[in-house]
N, CA, C and O of each residue as an XYZ file, in Angstrom:
816
protein
N      32.040      4.518      8.229
C      31.057      5.604      8.117
C      29.684      5.002      7.826
O      29.561      4.264      6.848
N      28.647      5.272      8.616
C      27.342      4.648      8.409
C      26.651      5.190      7.168
O      26.907      6.311      6.729
N      25.754      4.351      6.604
C      24.964      4.795      5.458
C      24.014      5.924      5.867
O      23.447      5.905      6.960
N      23.850      6.891      4.989
C      22.839      7.919      5.221
C      21.463      7.338      4.947
O      21.329      6.365      4.205
N      20.439      7.938      5.548
C      19.083      7.414      5.385
C      18.475      7.968      4.103
O      17.624      8.857      4.138
N      18.910      7.446      3.002
C      18.371      7.824      1.699
C      18.223      6.563      0.872
O      18.783      5.521      1.215
N      17.473      6.651     -0.217
C      17.346      5.533     -1.133
C      16.874      4.266     -0.457
O      16.006      4.297      0.416
N      17.459      3.135     -0.873
C      17.013      1.857     -0.350
C      17.272      1.701      1.141
O      16.588      0.920      1.802
N      18.244      2.424      1.684
C      18.476      2.331      3.123
C      17.253      2.792      3.901
O      16.950      2.241      4.959
N      16.549      3.794      3.393
C      15.321      4.247      4.072
C      14.283      3.116      4.093
O      13.629      2.878      5.108
N      14.147      2.436      2.969
C      13.199      1.332      2.893
C      13.632      0.170      3.779
O      12.800     -0.432      4.457
N      14.925     -0.151      3.781
C      15.420     -1.228      4.643
C      15.137     -0.938      6.113
O      14.742     -1.829      6.865
N      15.338      0.300      6.512
C      15.123      0.644      7.919
C      13.641      0.534      8.292
O      13.308      0.113      9.399
N      12.755      0.913      7.367
C      11.336      0.764      7.668
C      10.975     -0.714      7.814
O      10.257     -1.084      8.743
N      11.465     -1.557      6.909
C      11.172     -2.982      6.989
C      11.708     -3.574      8.288
O      11.048     -4.413      8.902
N      12.891     -3.149      8.712
C      13.439     -3.624      9.973
C      12.552     -3.211     11.147
O      12.335     -4.001     12.066
N      12.038     -1.978     11.123
C      11.145     -1.512     12.192
C       9.870     -2.336     12.222
O       9.446     -2.777     13.290
N       9.245     -2.551     11.056
C       8.009     -3.325     10.998
C       8.235     -4.760     11.465
O       7.387     -5.331     12.150
N       9.365     -5.339     11.102
C       9.672     -6.710     11.512
C       9.849     -6.789     13.027
O       9.380     -7.731     13.665
N      10.525     -5.801     13.593
C      10.736     -5.779     15.043
C       9.413     -5.654     15.795
O       9.269     -6.211     16.883
N       8.454     -4.938     15.234
C       7.171     -4.711     15.899
C       6.151     -5.806     15.632
O       5.070     -5.792     16.220
N       6.468     -6.749     14.763
C       5.477     -7.705     14.267
C       5.192     -8.822     15.260
O       5.639     -9.955     15.081
N       4.444     -8.493     16.307
C       3.880     -9.496     17.201
C       2.417     -9.690     16.808
O       1.880     -8.869     16.065
N       1.757    -10.743     17.278
C       0.384    -10.992     16.827
C      -0.579     -9.831     17.034
O      -1.490     -9.652     16.226
N      -0.409     -9.034     18.089
C      -1.342     -7.952     18.361
C      -0.798     -6.572     17.996
O      -1.577     -5.633     17.831
N       0.508     -6.432     17.868
C       1.098     -5.093     17.906
C       0.928     -4.283     16.631
O       0.651     -3.085     16.704
N       1.087     -4.901     15.462
C       1.269     -4.095     14.260
C       0.080     -3.197     13.935
O       0.273     -2.028     13.600
N      -1.146     -3.715     14.024
C      -2.277     -2.909     13.588
C      -2.678     -1.844     14.605
O      -3.542     -1.015     14.316
N      -2.068     -1.850     15.787
C      -2.378     -0.832     16.788
C      -1.107     -0.139     17.267
O      -1.034      0.291     18.418
N      -0.117     -0.028     16.409
C       1.191      0.449     16.820
C       1.425      1.894     16.400
O       1.611      2.157     15.212
N       1.422      2.838     17.339
C       1.763      4.218     16.990
C       3.172      4.337     16.410
O       3.431      5.185     15.556
N       4.073      3.485     16.879
C       5.445      3.529     16.362
C       5.486      3.127     14.896
O       6.207      3.733     14.103
N       4.711      2.104     14.533
C       4.666      1.683     13.136
C       4.043      2.769     12.262
O       4.557      3.077     11.186
N       2.938      3.346     12.723
C       2.286      4.398     11.932
C       3.224      5.574     11.732
O       3.270      6.152     10.646
N       3.974      5.936     12.767
C       4.921      7.043     12.640
C       6.030      6.699     11.656
O       6.441      7.546     10.864
N       6.521      5.457     11.700
C       7.576      5.041     10.778
C       7.071      5.019      9.341
O       7.786      5.412      8.419
N       5.840      4.559      9.155
C       5.251      4.541      7.808
C       5.044      5.957      7.295
O       5.333      6.244      6.133
N       4.548      6.843      8.147
C       4.362      8.242      7.751
C       5.692      8.875      7.349
O       5.756      9.637      6.384
N       6.749      8.555      8.091
C       8.071      9.076      7.742
C       8.530      8.524      6.398
O       9.111      9.252      5.593
N       8.273      7.248      6.151
C       8.680      6.643      4.879
C       8.045      7.368      3.695
O       8.741      7.730      2.747
N       6.732      7.583      3.740
C       6.061      8.169      2.582
C       6.214      9.689      2.516
O       5.784     10.315      1.547
N       6.825     10.281      3.544
C       7.095     11.724      3.485
C       8.368     12.026      2.701
O       8.691     13.189      2.462
N       9.092     10.979      2.300
C      10.291     11.125      1.473
C      10.074     10.409      0.143
O       9.458      9.344      0.100
N      10.566     10.978     -0.910
C      10.404     10.361     -2.227
C      11.779     10.129     -2.855
O      12.095     10.659     -3.920
N      12.580      9.326     -2.168
C      13.926      9.052     -2.672
C      14.291      7.577     -2.577
O      15.465      7.226     -2.697
N      13.308      6.709     -2.364
C      13.621      5.321     -2.041
C      12.922      4.274     -2.892
O      13.357      3.122     -2.906
N      11.862      4.624     -3.600
C      11.086      3.624     -4.328
C      11.851      3.155     -5.567
O      12.187      3.975     -6.422
N      12.136      1.842     -5.684
C      12.858      1.352     -6.855
C      12.131      1.696     -8.154
O      10.907      1.602     -8.239
N      12.898      2.092     -9.151
C      12.310      2.553    -10.412
C      11.415      1.495    -11.048
O      10.399      1.828    -11.658
N      11.785      0.221    -10.908
C      10.986     -0.845    -11.510
C       9.593     -0.936    -10.911
O       8.691     -1.515    -11.518
N       9.409     -0.371     -9.728
C       8.114     -0.433     -9.040
C       7.310      0.852     -9.220
O       6.406      1.146     -8.437
N       7.650      1.617    -10.265
C       6.937      2.862    -10.567
C       6.299      2.841    -11.954
O       5.714      3.837    -12.381
N       6.407      1.710    -12.661
C       5.967      1.656    -14.058
C       4.459      1.465    -14.159
O       3.924      0.508    -13.600
N       3.762      2.361    -14.862
C       2.321      2.186    -15.054
C       2.027      1.210    -16.191
O       2.905      0.876    -16.986
N       0.787      0.767    -16.249
C       0.278     -0.060    -17.342
C      -0.764      0.772    -18.076
O      -1.488      1.536    -17.437
N      -0.865      0.649    -19.396
C      -1.815      1.508    -20.116
C      -3.280      1.257    -19.777
O      -4.117      2.132    -19.997
N      -3.605      0.076    -19.244
C      -5.004     -0.231    -18.942
C      -5.303     -0.413    -17.458
O      -6.369     -0.012    -16.992
N      -4.383     -1.009    -16.713
C      -4.684     -1.451    -15.358
C      -3.720     -0.838    -14.344
O      -2.535     -0.663    -14.627
N      -4.246     -0.514    -13.152
C      -3.339     -0.100    -12.087
C      -2.429     -1.268    -11.729
O      -2.802     -2.428    -11.905
N      -1.241     -0.961    -11.228
C      -0.243     -1.976    -10.934
C       0.008     -2.064     -9.428
O      -0.004     -1.054     -8.725
N       0.235     -3.283     -8.950
C       0.489     -3.538     -7.534
C       1.813     -4.299     -7.432
O       1.871     -5.509     -7.653
N       2.881     -3.556     -7.090
C       4.214     -4.141     -7.027
C       4.572     -4.493     -5.585
O       4.494     -3.643     -4.697
N       4.958     -5.734     -5.355
C       5.385     -6.149     -4.024
C       6.789     -5.638     -3.755
O       7.720     -5.930     -4.506
N       6.940     -4.869     -2.677
C       8.242     -4.379     -2.243
C       8.875     -5.304     -1.219
O      10.087     -5.523     -1.225
N       8.037     -5.849     -0.333
C       8.538     -6.768      0.700
C       7.355     -7.502      1.310
O       6.286     -6.928      1.515
N       7.566     -8.786      1.598
C       6.606     -9.552      2.390
C       7.349    -10.198      3.544
O       8.352    -10.880      3.336
N       6.870     -9.991      4.739
C       7.443    -10.626      5.919
C       7.477    -12.135      5.703
O       6.500    -12.691      5.201
N       8.582    -12.830      6.070
C       8.667    -14.274      5.856
C       7.537    -15.068      6.501
O       7.180    -16.143      6.021
N       6.974    -14.542      7.587
C       5.839    -15.210      8.234
C       4.502    -14.651      7.757
O       3.451    -14.991      8.299
N       4.549    -13.781      6.727
C       3.355    -13.185      6.104
C       2.507    -12.383      7.093
O       1.284    -12.324      6.972
N       3.179    -11.763      8.080
C       2.478    -10.911      9.030
C       2.185     -9.542      8.444
O       1.258     -8.867      8.890
N       2.959     -9.122      7.453
C       2.708     -7.845      6.785
C       3.344     -7.871      5.406
O       4.231     -8.680      5.131
N       2.885     -6.985      4.551
C       3.478     -6.804      3.228
C       3.426     -5.323      2.879
O       2.571     -4.579      3.360
N       4.362     -4.919      2.031
C       4.468     -3.530      1.599
C       4.439     -3.514      0.079
O       5.201     -4.237     -0.563
N       3.571     -2.698     -0.502
C       3.427     -2.660     -1.955
C       3.352     -1.220     -2.438
O       2.961     -0.320     -1.694
N       3.733     -1.014     -3.699
C       3.487      0.267     -4.347
C       2.339      0.074     -5.335
O       2.311     -0.896     -6.092
N       1.392      1.015     -5.315
C       0.306      1.036     -6.282
C       0.588      2.148     -7.281
O       0.775      3.306     -6.907
N       0.615      1.782     -8.549
C       0.909      2.747     -9.603
C      -0.351      2.921    -10.439
O      -0.849      1.981    -11.059
N      -0.849      4.150    -10.437
C      -2.101      4.472    -11.110
C      -1.795      5.228    -12.403
O      -1.243      6.328    -12.370
N      -2.157      4.630    -13.544
C      -2.093      5.374    -14.787
C      -3.170      6.446    -14.807
O      -4.055      6.438    -13.951
N      -3.118      7.368    -15.761
C      -4.116      8.440    -15.825
C      -5.545      7.898    -15.786
O      -5.918      7.058    -16.604
N      -6.336      8.381    -14.837
C      -7.748      8.038    -14.751
C      -8.069      6.631    -14.296
O      -9.243      6.261    -14.284
N      -7.090      5.828    -13.921
C      -7.367      4.442    -13.533
C      -8.002      4.360    -12.144
O      -7.794      5.231    -11.300
N      -8.775      3.302    -11.927
C      -9.457      3.126    -10.649
C      -9.644      1.656    -10.350
O      -9.570      0.810    -11.241
N      -9.891      1.359     -9.073
C     -10.161     -0.011     -8.645
C     -11.651     -0.300     -8.739
O     -12.453      0.628     -8.839
N     -12.038     -1.582     -8.708
C     -13.430     -1.896     -8.407
C     -13.699     -1.590     -6.930
O     -12.767     -1.341     -6.165
N     -14.954     -1.610     -6.541
C     -15.286     -1.532     -5.115
C     -14.823     -2.837     -4.474
O     -15.169     -3.918     -4.951
N     -14.042     -2.745     -3.395
C     -13.429     -3.948     -2.830
C     -13.189     -3.783     -1.335
O     -13.317     -2.688     -0.788
N     -12.840     -4.890     -0.685
C     -12.416     -4.852      0.715
C     -11.019     -5.450      0.825
O     -10.377     -5.721     -0.189
N     -10.539     -5.660      2.074
C      -9.155     -6.091      2.280
C      -9.024     -7.306      3.185
O      -8.113     -8.111      2.994
N      -9.904     -7.459      4.161
C      -9.883     -8.559      5.123
C      -8.706     -8.480      6.099
O      -8.580     -9.336      6.974
N      -7.859     -7.485      5.967
C      -6.748     -7.254      6.897
C      -6.620     -5.748      7.109
O      -7.120     -4.965      6.301
N      -5.951     -5.335      8.196
C      -5.707     -3.920      8.433
C      -4.701     -3.395      7.419
O      -3.977     -4.165      6.788
N      -4.665     -2.088      7.273
C      -3.701     -1.512      6.348
C      -3.513     -0.022      6.555
O      -4.315      0.649      7.206
N      -2.420      0.474      5.976
C      -2.153      1.909      5.890
C      -1.901      2.249      4.429
O      -1.221      1.510      3.716
N      -2.452      3.365      3.993
C      -2.226      3.863      2.646
C      -1.513      5.199      2.764
O      -1.991      6.103      3.448
N      -0.368      5.326      2.098
C       0.392      6.571      2.116
C       0.615      7.064      0.697
O       0.994      6.287     -0.179
N       0.384      8.337      0.467
C       0.546      8.905     -0.879
C       1.987      9.337     -1.079
O       2.557     10.051     -0.253
N       2.572      8.896     -2.190
C       3.957      9.234     -2.490
C       4.063     10.283     -3.602
O       4.773     11.278     -3.461
N       3.348     10.048     -4.708
C       3.386     10.977     -5.841
C       1.985     11.150     -6.408
O       1.193     10.208     -6.425
N       1.688     12.342     -6.866
C       0.372     12.582     -7.445
C      -0.697     12.649     -6.374
O      -0.478     13.206     -5.298
N      -1.866     12.073     -6.673
C      -2.993     12.159     -5.745
C      -4.001     11.070     -6.083
O      -4.148     10.691     -7.245
N      -4.700     10.566     -5.058
C      -5.755      9.589     -5.302
C      -6.992      9.939     -4.494
O      -6.921     10.624     -3.474
N      -8.121      9.453     -4.974
C      -9.410      9.709     -4.345
C      -9.944      8.401     -3.776
O      -9.961      7.372     -4.452
N     -10.376      8.459     -2.534
C     -10.885      7.280     -1.830
C     -12.347      7.498     -1.476
O     -12.685      8.419     -0.732
N     -13.215      6.643     -2.015
C     -14.632      6.679     -1.658
C     -14.970      5.431     -0.862
O     -14.881      4.317     -1.377
N     -15.357      5.614      0.390
C     -15.740      4.485      1.237
C     -17.227      4.161      1.060
O     -18.030      5.010      0.673
N     -17.564      2.894      1.361
C     -18.944      2.425      1.256
C     -19.322      1.680      2.534
O     -18.468      1.129      3.229
N     -20.629      1.677      2.827
C     -21.190      0.855      3.880
C     -22.258     -0.046      3.282
O     -22.798      0.238      2.213
N     -22.561     -1.144      3.988
C     -23.621     -2.048      3.540
C     -24.817     -1.897      4.455
O     -24.667     -1.868      5.677
N     -26.014     -1.800      3.873
C     -27.221     -1.693      4.695
C     -27.712     -3.089      5.065
O     -27.062     -4.082      4.739
N     -28.850     -3.169      5.743
C     -29.346     -4.461      6.231
C     -29.713     -5.396      5.087
O     -29.754     -6.612      5.275
N     -29.979     -4.849      3.909
C     -30.309     -5.671      2.741
C     -29.074     -6.045      1.931
O     -29.182     -6.713      0.903
N     -27.900     -5.614      2.393
C     -26.674     -5.944      1.693
C     -26.293     -4.985      0.589
O     -25.270     -5.171     -0.070
N     -27.099     -3.961      0.377
C     -26.779     -2.991     -0.668
C     -25.727     -2.014     -0.168
O     -25.570     -1.814      1.036
N     -25.009     -1.410     -1.107
C     -23.952     -0.470     -0.763
C     -24.443      0.960     -0.829
O     -25.258      1.325     -1.677
N     -23.929      1.757      0.084
C     -24.191      3.188      0.066
C     -22.882      3.910      0.327
O     -22.050      3.438      1.102
N     -22.698      5.051     -0.318
C     -21.488      5.822     -0.086
C     -21.440      6.296      1.359
O     -22.431      6.798      1.890
N     -20.292      6.135      1.988
C     -20.112      6.553      3.376
C     -19.414      7.899      3.392
O     -18.188      7.978      3.458
N     -20.208      8.952      3.329
C     -19.645     10.296      3.355
C     -19.055     10.705      2.017
O     -19.186     10.007      1.012
N     -18.407     11.848      2.037
C     -17.789     12.376      0.835
C     -16.446     11.684      0.581
O     -15.808     11.211      1.521
N     -16.020     11.625     -0.668
C     -14.699     11.048     -0.944
C     -13.596     11.893     -0.319
O     -13.734     13.106     -0.161
N     -12.507     11.232      0.031
C     -11.342     11.934      0.553
C     -10.236     11.892     -0.490
O     -10.157     10.964     -1.295
N      -9.389     12.904     -0.465
C      -8.290     13.007     -1.419
C      -6.961     12.939     -0.672
O      -6.725     13.709      0.259
N      -6.104     12.024     -1.080
C      -4.777     11.900     -0.497
C      -3.758     12.597     -1.393
O      -3.781     12.454     -2.615
N      -2.872     13.348     -0.763
C      -1.786     14.029     -1.466
C      -0.460     13.591     -0.860
O      -0.454     13.009      0.225
N       0.661     13.848     -1.521
C       1.936     13.331     -1.036
C       2.161     13.579      0.457
O       2.017     14.699      0.947
N       2.520     12.500      1.169
C       2.754     12.561      2.607
C       1.546     12.203      3.446
O       1.694     11.904      4.631
N       0.336     12.225      2.858
C      -0.871     11.867      3.608
C      -0.923     10.364      3.856
O      -0.471      9.574      3.027
N      -1.482      9.973      5.010
C      -1.635      8.571      5.374
C      -3.073      8.330      5.819
O      -3.652      9.142      6.541
N      -3.639      7.222      5.390
C      -4.991      6.841      5.796
C      -4.965      5.396      6.288
O      -4.265      4.553      5.726
N      -5.730      5.117      7.339
C      -5.754      3.775      7.932
C      -6.982      3.010      7.458
O      -8.056      3.589      7.290
N      -6.819      1.699      7.243
C      -7.909      0.817      6.863
C      -8.057     -0.272      7.919
O      -7.066     -0.825      8.396
N      -9.299     -0.575      8.279
C      -9.543     -1.617      9.271
C     -10.858     -2.319      8.960
O     -11.895     -1.659      8.876
N     -10.844     -3.641      8.787
C     -12.105     -4.368      8.576
C     -13.096     -4.151      9.712
O     -14.306     -4.141      9.483
N     -12.596     -3.976     10.937
C     -13.486     -3.777     12.081
C     -14.238     -2.460     11.990
O     -15.322     -2.323     12.559
N     -13.676     -1.494     11.281
C     -14.298     -0.172     11.153
C     -15.001      0.005      9.809
O     -15.619      1.040      9.561
N     -14.908     -0.999      8.947
C     -15.473     -0.898      7.606
C     -14.407     -0.477      6.616
O     -13.916      0.650      6.667
N     -14.046     -1.378      5.715
C     -12.939     -1.087      4.800
C     -13.319     -1.306      3.338
O     -12.453     -1.552      2.499
N     -14.616     -1.215      3.031
C     -15.042     -1.325      1.635
C     -14.861      0.041      0.982
O     -15.372      1.048      1.473
N     -14.132      0.065     -0.124
C     -13.915      1.353     -0.785
C     -13.567      1.164     -2.253
O     -13.353      0.051     -2.734
N     -13.519      2.298     -2.944
C     -13.042      2.349     -4.333
C     -12.025      3.481     -4.407
O     -12.252      4.565     -3.871
N     -10.909      3.223     -5.071
C      -9.822      4.196     -5.160
C      -9.575      4.540     -6.616
O      -9.633      3.672     -7.487
N      -9.300      5.807     -6.875
C      -9.033      6.235     -8.253
C      -7.924      7.268     -8.276
O      -7.713      8.003     -7.312
N      -7.227      7.308     -9.386
C      -6.241      8.354     -9.625
C      -6.978      9.679     -9.735
O      -7.937      9.794    -10.498
N      -6.544     10.671     -8.987
C      -7.209     11.975     -9.034
C      -6.928     12.728    -10.330
O      -7.589     13.722    -10.628
N      -5.950     12.258    -11.098
C      -5.541     12.978    -12.301
C      -5.882     12.186    -13.562
O      -5.599     10.991    -13.641
N      -6.491     12.852    -14.548
C      -6.810     12.168    -15.807
C      -5.650     12.150    -16.786
O      -5.745     11.533    -17.847
N      -4.546     12.824    -16.442
C      -3.489     13.018    -17.426
C      -2.090     12.695    -16.920
O      -1.110     12.968    -17.612
N      -1.976     12.108    -15.705
C      -0.647     11.745    -15.228
C      -0.718     10.624    -14.197
O      -1.777     10.300    -13.660
N       0.449     10.051    -13.946
C       0.565      8.901    -13.046
C       0.558      9.363    -11.594
O       1.095     10.420    -11.264
N      -0.056      8.558    -10.732
C       0.029      8.739     -9.280
C       0.527      7.439     -8.668
O       0.281      6.357     -9.200
N       1.237      7.556     -7.532
C       1.786      6.374     -6.864
C       1.516      6.472     -5.371
O       1.828      7.480     -4.737
N       0.931      5.412     -4.815
C       0.746      5.312     -3.374
C       1.453      4.059     -2.871
O       1.739      3.140     -3.638
N       1.730      4.039     -1.565
C       2.401      2.916     -0.921
C       1.464      2.369      0.138
O       0.910      3.130      0.931
N       1.281      1.054      0.159
C       0.320      0.426      1.058
C       1.026     -0.600      1.931
O       1.821     -1.404      1.445
N       0.730     -0.565      3.213
C       1.212     -1.554      4.177
C       0.004     -2.349      4.658
O      -0.975     -1.763      5.119
N       0.061     -3.673      4.556
C      -1.074     -4.520      4.910
C      -0.680     -5.552      5.957
O       0.481     -5.954      6.043
N      -1.651     -5.974      6.746
C      -1.430     -6.970      7.777
C      -1.538     -8.385      7.273
O      -2.294     -9.187      7.821
N      -0.798     -8.700      6.245
C      -0.786    -10.029      5.645
C      -0.126     -9.947      4.281
O       0.273     -8.870      3.838
N      -0.015    -11.076      3.626
C       0.501    -11.117      2.258
C      -0.644    -10.762      1.319
O      -1.336    -11.645      0.811
N      -0.840     -9.478      1.091
C      -2.082     -8.995      0.484
C      -2.355     -9.604     -0.893
O      -3.515     -9.775     -1.269
N      -1.315     -9.930     -1.640
C      -1.536    -10.522     -2.956
C      -2.123    -11.914     -2.909
O      -2.637    -12.404     -3.915
N      -2.054    -12.569     -1.738
C      -2.569    -13.924     -1.575
C      -3.795    -13.986     -0.663
O      -4.300    -15.074     -0.389
N      -4.277    -12.842     -0.194
C      -5.441    -12.816      0.701
C      -6.725    -12.937     -0.121
O      -6.912    -12.206     -1.093
N      -7.604    -13.856      0.267
C      -8.908    -13.978     -0.380
C      -9.823    -12.882      0.161
O     -10.151    -12.865      1.347
N     -10.229    -11.973     -0.715
C     -11.110    -10.883     -0.299
C     -12.233    -10.724     -1.313
O     -12.548    -11.687     -2.013
N     -12.853     -9.544     -1.424
C     -14.072     -9.436     -2.210
C     -14.072     -8.172     -3.069
O     -13.540     -7.130     -2.684
N     -14.683     -8.299     -4.235
C     -15.100     -7.139     -5.012
C     -16.626     -7.108     -4.968
O     -17.276     -8.144     -4.832
N     -17.187     -5.905     -5.084
C     -18.623     -5.717     -4.906
C     -19.234     -5.048     -6.123
O     -18.651     -4.134     -6.707
N     -20.414     -5.516     -6.495
C     -21.201     -4.798     -7.498
C     -21.717     -3.537     -6.832
O     -22.441     -3.637     -5.841
N     -21.377     -2.349     -7.330
C     -21.769     -1.122     -6.633
C     -23.272     -0.862     -6.631
O     -23.754     -0.060     -5.830
N     -24.014     -1.519     -7.507
C     -25.465     -1.323     -7.572
C     -26.191     -2.301     -6.657
O     -27.049     -1.897     -5.872
N     -25.850     -3.594     -6.755
C     -26.573     -4.614     -5.994
C     -25.913     -4.936     -4.654
O     -26.568     -5.440     -3.741
N     -24.609     -4.643     -4.538
C     -23.875     -5.005     -3.333
C     -23.412     -6.447     -3.305
O     -22.821     -6.889     -2.320
N     -23.674     -7.192     -4.380
C     -23.269     -8.598     -4.416
C     -21.743     -8.693     -4.371
O     -21.041     -8.005     -5.113
N     -21.246     -9.558     -3.485
C     -19.805     -9.726     -3.302
C     -19.316    -10.956     -4.052
O     -19.971    -11.998     -4.063
N     -18.154    -10.815     -4.679
C     -17.508    -11.949     -5.337
C     -16.083    -12.064     -4.806
O     -15.414    -11.046     -4.625
N     -15.604    -13.283     -4.552
C     -14.239    -13.439     -4.047
C     -13.214    -13.088     -5.114
O     -13.440    -13.314     -6.303
N     -12.090    -12.538     -4.684
C     -10.973    -12.320     -5.599
C      -9.666    -12.345     -4.827
O      -9.632    -12.092     -3.623
N      -8.600    -12.652     -5.535
C      -7.238    -12.628     -5.010
C      -6.429    -11.773     -5.967
O      -6.356    -12.075     -7.158
N      -5.823    -10.711     -5.463
C      -5.240     -9.706     -6.360
C      -3.954    -10.146     -7.025
O      -3.698     -9.767     -8.168
N      -3.126    -10.944     -6.337
C      -1.813    -11.229     -6.874
C      -0.958     -9.975     -6.931
O      -1.277     -8.965     -6.304
N       0.132    -10.048     -7.688
C       1.040     -8.914     -7.842
C       1.338     -8.689     -9.316
O       1.140     -9.577    -10.145
N       1.810     -7.503     -9.628
C       2.036     -7.125    -11.026
C       3.401     -7.529    -11.548
O       3.655     -7.414    -12.747
N       4.285     -7.996    -10.684
C       5.612     -8.411    -11.102
C       5.969     -9.718    -10.416
O       5.649     -9.900     -9.241
N       6.629    -10.641    -11.128
C       7.028    -11.910    -10.501
C       8.307    -11.801     -9.689
O       8.720    -12.777     -9.062
N       8.945    -10.635     -9.685
C      10.217    -10.475     -8.978
C      10.113     -9.385     -7.920
O       9.228     -8.530     -7.967
N      11.032     -9.436     -6.970
C      11.125     -8.427     -5.919
C      12.327     -7.528     -6.175
O      13.324     -7.991     -6.729
N      12.262     -6.252     -5.786
C      13.467     -5.420     -5.858
C      14.514     -5.938     -4.878
O      14.182     -6.428     -3.799
N      15.783     -5.823     -5.268
C      16.871     -6.264     -4.393
C      17.191     -5.146     -3.408
O      17.878     -4.180     -3.740
N      16.679     -5.297     -2.192
C      16.872     -4.283     -1.159
C      18.121     -4.524     -0.329
O      18.522     -3.662      0.453
N      18.734     -5.676     -0.492
C      19.697     -6.121      0.507
C      21.147     -6.130      0.032
O      22.024     -6.608      0.751
N      21.411     -5.614     -1.154
C      22.808     -5.514     -1.590
C      23.415     -4.256     -0.975
O      23.278     -3.155     -1.508
N      24.081     -4.442      0.147
C      24.715     -3.345      0.867
C      26.226     -3.318      0.624
O      26.978     -2.691      1.370
N      26.652     -4.010     -0.434
C      28.083     -4.187     -0.655
C      28.813     -2.866     -0.889
O      29.940     -2.698     -0.424
N      28.186     -1.923     -1.606
C      28.866     -0.639     -1.876
C      29.130      0.113     -0.596
O      30.203      0.692     -0.429
N      28.158      0.117      0.324
C      28.350      0.828      1.604
C      29.417      0.146      2.445
O      30.209      0.817      3.106
N      29.444     -1.193      2.427
C      30.456     -1.898      3.208
C      31.840     -1.661      2.621
O      32.801     -1.447      3.360
N      31.948     -1.699      1.284
C      33.256     -1.433      0.654
C      33.752     -0.045      0.998
O      34.952      0.162      1.176
N      32.833      0.914      1.094
C      33.233      2.280      1.402
C      33.892      2.382      2.768
O      34.763      3.225      2.985
N      33.470      1.516      3.691
C      34.077      1.547      5.033
C      35.492      0.990      5.027
O      36.259      1.226      5.960
N      35.844      0.240      3.965
C      37.173     -0.362      3.880
C      38.182      0.539      3.177
O      39.385      0.286      3.224
N      37.693      1.584      2.528
C      38.585      2.451      1.753
C      39.464      3.288      2.668
O      40.278      4.077      2.189
């Protein structure tokens, strides 16, 4: 009897889809990948509990999976009440999907003098919403938890090992950029691959 698409099996199937599509050109322009990612974040039954823990001061970035060739990575962002990022960029394409709660995304552009200006009104993501990021289209932004009194969680898919990518944070007043590498909030990965219970069930 095959496993139902719930819990970690849902996450495993998404990772398998992304791995199958991971050619040098395909992932960042793949309607199939975007549809699979949208389906993943439209369900809230698969995120390992260890990757949902907030920190009292800082937002958390938990690595869920990194492709062995570092073509993509999947992370959960856990926002404590009122937490926010600095203004930053990514240097790789990405998708942001809201799983729980809500977050606010304010994009920025740089003028000819290098100063930052807000690019339009902030957008608000709610569970199931997906937003695309692309350096070619401008990916400087600041993200914040929309709620001052509860945790929000989003899931991000990036075109690289995002915790090891050299990118930038920006002074919002002067526009001065400084390099940074985000790393990850946990030294361990969730065990997605123990399928022993499902296999044993087929033997019963």
